[in-house]
Backbone as a printed PyTorch tensor [residue, N CA C, xyz], in Angstrom:
tensor([[[ 38.5880, 115.1970,  -4.9730],
         [ 38.1750, 116.3070,  -4.1260],
         [ 36.8550, 116.8700,  -4.6620]],

        [[ 35.8630, 117.0530,  -3.8140],
         [ 34.5830, 117.6030,  -4.2360],
         [ 34.7090, 119.0560,  -4.6850]],

        [[ 33.7700, 119.4540,  -5.5240],
         [ 33.7520, 120.8370,  -5.9760],
         [ 32.3380, 121.3780,  -5.9910]],

        [[ 32.1840, 122.6360,  -5.6320],
         [ 30.8800, 123.2830,  -5.5930],
         [ 30.8310, 124.3390,  -6.6910]],

        [[ 29.7360, 124.3420,  -7.4530],
         [ 29.5260, 125.3310,  -8.4970],
         [ 28.2270, 126.0640,  -8.2130]],

        [[ 28.2870, 127.3870,  -8.1570],
         [ 27.0950, 128.2070,  -7.9260],
         [ 26.7770, 128.9490,  -9.2180]],

        [[ 25.5550, 128.7760,  -9.7170],
         [ 25.1110, 129.5120, -10.8940],
         [ 24.6550, 130.8880, -10.4340]],

        [[ 25.4930, 131.8800, -10.6220],
         [ 25.2120, 133.2080, -10.0870],
         [ 23.9960, 133.8620, -10.7270]],

        [[ 23.5800, 133.4160, -11.9010],
         [ 22.4130, 133.9980, -12.5490],
         [ 21.1020, 133.4170, -12.0370]],

        [[ 21.1670, 132.2900, -11.3130],
         [ 19.9670, 131.7120, -10.7110],
         [ 19.8780, 131.9870,  -9.2100]],

        [[ 20.9860, 132.3360,  -8.5860],
         [ 21.0170, 132.5940,  -7.1500],
         [ 20.3240, 133.9210,  -6.8380]],

        [[ 19.4220, 133.8990,  -5.8450],
         [ 18.7280, 135.1300,  -5.4680],
         [ 19.2820, 135.7400,  -4.1800]],

        [[ 20.3530, 135.1680,  -3.6530],
         [ 21.0190, 135.7490,  -2.4940],
         [ 20.3120, 135.5550,  -1.1770]],

        [[ 19.6480, 134.4330,  -0.9920],
         [ 18.9020, 134.1930,   0.2510],
         [ 19.8230, 133.8260,   1.4210]],

        [[ 21.0550, 133.4400,   1.1560],
         [ 22.0750, 133.0840,   2.1440],
         [ 21.7950, 131.7920,   2.9030]],

        [[ 20.8270, 131.0070,   2.4880],
         [ 20.5370, 129.7470,   3.1750],
         [ 21.7010, 128.7690,   3.0630]],

        [[ 22.3370, 128.7320,   1.9030],
         [ 23.4620, 127.8210,   1.7060],
         [ 24.6660, 128.2310,   2.5500]],

        [[ 24.8700, 129.5280,   2.7010],
         [ 25.9940, 130.0310,   3.4990],
         [ 25.8230, 129.6100,   4.9510]],

        [[ 24.6060, 129.7020,   5.4520],
         [ 24.3340, 129.3260,   6.8340],
         [ 24.3290, 127.8190,   7.0310]],

        [[ 23.9860, 127.0590,   5.9870],
         [ 23.8630, 125.6100,   6.1030],
         [ 25.1860, 124.8730,   5.9590]],

        [[ 26.1640, 125.4660,   5.3080],
         [ 27.4290, 124.7790,   5.0390],
         [ 28.1880, 124.5030,   6.3420]],

        [[ 28.4400, 123.2170,   6.6650],
         [ 29.1470, 122.9010,   7.9080],
         [ 30.6190, 123.2920,   7.8810]],

        [[ 31.1890, 123.4390,   6.7050],
         [ 32.5990, 123.7900,   6.5780],
         [ 32.8110, 125.2970,   6.4020]],

        [[ 31.7680, 126.0490,   6.1600],
         [ 31.8740, 127.4890,   6.0120],
         [ 32.6450, 127.9230,   4.7740]],

        [[ 32.4620, 127.2080,   3.6560],
         [ 33.2130, 127.5430,   2.4560],
         [ 32.4840, 128.4980,   1.5250]],

        [[ 31.2250, 128.7900,   1.8220],
         [ 30.4440, 129.7010,   0.9830],
         [ 30.3150, 131.0600,   1.6500]],

        [[ 30.2900, 132.0790,   0.8230],
         [ 30.0760, 133.4360,   1.3160],
         [ 29.3120, 134.2100,   0.2500]],

        [[ 28.8320, 135.3650,   0.6180],
         [ 28.0920, 136.1920,  -0.3350],
         [ 29.0570, 137.1000,  -1.0870]],

        [[ 28.8250, 137.2100,  -2.3790],
         [ 29.6610, 138.0440,  -3.2380],
         [ 29.3830, 139.5200,  -2.9770]],

        [[ 30.3280, 140.3430,  -3.3180],
         [ 30.1310, 141.7960,  -3.2280],
         [ 29.6760, 142.3630,  -4.5610]],

        [[ 29.5490, 141.4770,  -5.5500],
         [ 29.0940, 141.8800,  -6.8840],
         [ 27.6310, 141.4870,  -7.0530]],

        [[ 26.9480, 142.1560,  -7.9580],
         [ 25.5530, 141.8490,  -8.2530],
         [ 25.4540, 140.9510,  -9.4710]],

        [[ 24.4630, 140.0780,  -9.4650],
         [ 24.2010, 139.2360, -10.6270],
         [ 23.4030, 140.0430, -11.6520]],

        [[ 23.1040, 139.4250, -12.7730],
         [ 22.3260, 140.1130, -13.8080],
         [ 20.8990, 140.3930, -13.3290]],

        [[ 20.4460, 139.6390, -12.3360],
         [ 19.1050, 139.8620, -11.7800],
         [ 19.1090, 140.8910, -10.6500]],

        [[ 20.2940, 141.3710, -10.2730],
         [ 20.3890, 142.4040,  -9.2530],
         [ 20.5260, 141.9070,  -7.8290]],

        [[ 20.9540, 140.6530,  -7.6630],
         [ 21.1280, 140.0740,  -6.3340],
         [ 22.6070, 139.8450,  -6.0440]],

        [[ 22.9790, 139.9230,  -4.7680],
         [ 24.2850, 139.4460,  -4.3490],
         [ 24.1890, 137.9310,  -4.3060]],

        [[ 25.0970, 137.2570,  -4.9360],
         [ 25.0200, 135.8070,  -5.0700],
         [ 26.0550, 135.1110,  -4.1810]],

        [[ 25.8000, 133.8410,  -3.9310],
         [ 26.7380, 133.0390,  -3.1350],
         [ 27.9210, 132.6390,  -3.9980]],

        [[ 29.0880, 132.5470,  -3.3730],
         [ 30.2700, 132.0960,  -4.0920],
         [ 31.1380, 131.2580,  -3.1620]],

        [[ 31.9410, 130.4140,  -3.7630],
         [ 32.8380, 129.5390,  -3.0150],
         [ 34.1330, 130.2930,  -2.7600]],

        [[ 34.5560, 130.3520,  -1.4980],
         [ 35.7970, 131.0640,  -1.2030],
         [ 36.9040, 130.1490,  -0.7020]],

        [[ 36.6020, 128.9040,  -0.3570],
         [ 37.6440, 127.9750,   0.0700],
         [ 37.2270, 126.5520,  -0.2870]],

        [[ 37.3320, 126.1920,  -1.5510],
         [ 36.8430, 124.8960,  -2.0240],
         [ 37.6580, 123.7190,  -1.5090]],

        [[ 38.8670, 123.9530,  -1.0190],
         [ 39.7030, 122.8520,  -0.5410],
         [ 39.1430, 122.2030,   0.7270]],

        [[ 38.2850, 122.8950,   1.4350],
         [ 37.7030, 122.3540,   2.6690],
         [ 36.3710, 121.6450,   2.4450]],

        [[ 35.8680, 121.6330,   1.2100],
         [ 34.5750, 121.0120,   0.9020],
         [ 34.6530, 119.5010,   1.1190]],

        [[ 33.6520, 118.9620,   1.8230],
         [ 33.6020, 117.5230,   2.0840],
         [ 32.5760, 116.8230,   1.1870]],

        [[ 31.8920, 117.5590,   0.3400],
         [ 30.9400, 116.9690,  -0.5860],
         [ 29.6420, 116.5100,   0.0380]],

        [[ 29.2290, 117.1140,   1.1230],
         [ 28.0240, 116.6770,   1.8420],
         [ 26.7330, 117.0550,   1.1170]],

        [[ 26.7860, 118.0210,   0.2400],
         [ 25.6510, 118.4920,  -0.5740],
         [ 24.5580, 119.1910,   0.2240]],

        [[ 24.8180, 119.5850,   1.4340],
         [ 23.8070, 120.2980,   2.2190],
         [ 23.4780, 121.6350,   1.5670]],

        [[ 24.4700, 122.3020,   0.9920],
         [ 24.2270, 123.5830,   0.3280],
         [ 23.2710, 123.4080,  -0.8540]],

        [[ 23.4750, 122.3600,  -1.6520],
         [ 22.6300, 122.1140,  -2.8170],
         [ 21.2080, 121.7210,  -2.4110]],

        [[ 21.0890, 120.9550,  -1.3310],
         [ 19.7700, 120.5440,  -0.8510],
         [ 19.0150, 121.7420,  -0.2830]],

        [[ 19.7210, 122.6510,   0.3660],
         [ 19.1140, 123.8090,   1.0030],
         [ 18.6750, 124.8680,  -0.0040]],

        [[ 19.3440, 124.9570,  -1.1440],
         [ 19.0890, 126.0200,  -2.1230],
         [ 17.6860, 125.9020,  -2.7340]],

        [[ 16.8150, 126.9050,  -2.5250],
         [ 15.4590, 126.8390,  -3.0800],
         [ 15.4140, 127.1000,  -4.5880]],

        [[ 16.4860, 127.6430,  -5.1530],
         [ 16.5140, 127.9620,  -6.5810],
         [ 17.3040, 126.9570,  -7.4030]],

        [[ 17.7910, 125.8980,  -6.7800],
         [ 18.5870, 124.8600,  -7.4360],
         [ 19.7290, 125.5020,  -8.2240]],

        [[ 20.4310, 126.4170,  -7.5830],
         [ 21.5200, 127.1460,  -8.2200],
         [ 22.8810, 126.5680,  -7.8660]],

        [[ 22.9210, 125.4800,  -7.0870],
         [ 24.1870, 124.9180,  -6.6260],
         [ 24.3090, 123.4700,  -7.0720]],

        [[ 25.4790, 123.1430,  -7.6050],
         [ 25.8070, 121.7640,  -7.9580],
         [ 27.0560, 121.3620,  -7.1940]],

        [[ 27.0660, 120.1350,  -6.6920],
         [ 28.2340, 119.6050,  -5.9980],
         [ 28.7320, 118.4160,  -6.8040]],

        [[ 29.9800, 118.4890,  -7.2150],
         [ 30.6090, 117.4280,  -7.9830],
         [ 31.6160, 116.7250,  -7.0910]],

        [[ 31.4790, 115.4110,  -7.0110],
         [ 32.4310, 114.6410,  -6.2200],
         [ 33.2040, 113.7280,  -7.1540]],

        [[ 34.4220, 113.4980,  -6.8370],
         [ 35.2910, 112.6380,  -7.6330],
         [ 35.7370, 111.4790,  -6.7500]],

        [[ 35.1790, 110.3290,  -6.9890],
         [ 35.5250, 109.1670,  -6.1610],
         [ 34.4840, 108.9120,  -5.0990]],

        [[ 34.7480, 109.3260,  -3.8800],
         [ 33.8630, 109.0810,  -2.7440],
         [ 32.6430, 109.9730,  -2.8160]],

        [[ 31.4750, 109.3950,  -2.6420],
         [ 30.2370, 110.1710,  -2.6180],
         [ 29.5960, 109.9880,  -1.2560]],

        [[ 29.3170, 111.0960,  -0.6110],
         [ 28.6470, 111.0780,   0.6820],
         [ 27.1560, 111.2810,   0.4630]],

        [[ 26.3500, 110.2970,   0.8540],
         [ 24.9120, 110.3860,   0.6690],
         [ 24.2540, 110.7240,   1.9950]],

        [[ 23.4280, 111.7550,   1.9640],
         [ 22.7070, 112.1440,   3.1720],
         [ 21.4010, 111.3750,   3.2990]],

        [[ 20.8040, 111.0400,   2.1640],
         [ 19.5050, 110.3700,   2.1660],
         [ 19.5450, 109.1850,   1.2250]],

        [[ 18.9020, 108.1260,   1.5990],
         [ 18.7670, 106.9710,   0.7300],
         [ 17.4440, 107.0750,   0.0040]],

        [[ 17.4850, 107.1450,  -1.3070],
         [ 16.2540, 107.2450,  -2.1020],
         [ 15.9670, 105.9370,  -2.7730]]])
């Protein structure tokens, strides 16, 4: 099962990942980070399909997607 990790100290709260997630598993926290931003957090990781759109969309590279087994590639490099 894929897993999403958000580094709350690097997230600036732009909400791009929340809007980009096709499964709607990300939401904005009600807490502030050390930099003073509301950060993105995972609220339903069981629905994650490992597409990595959230990580690709993040301008601060604050999101990592870990997949175990099947890897879904959006782009061939």
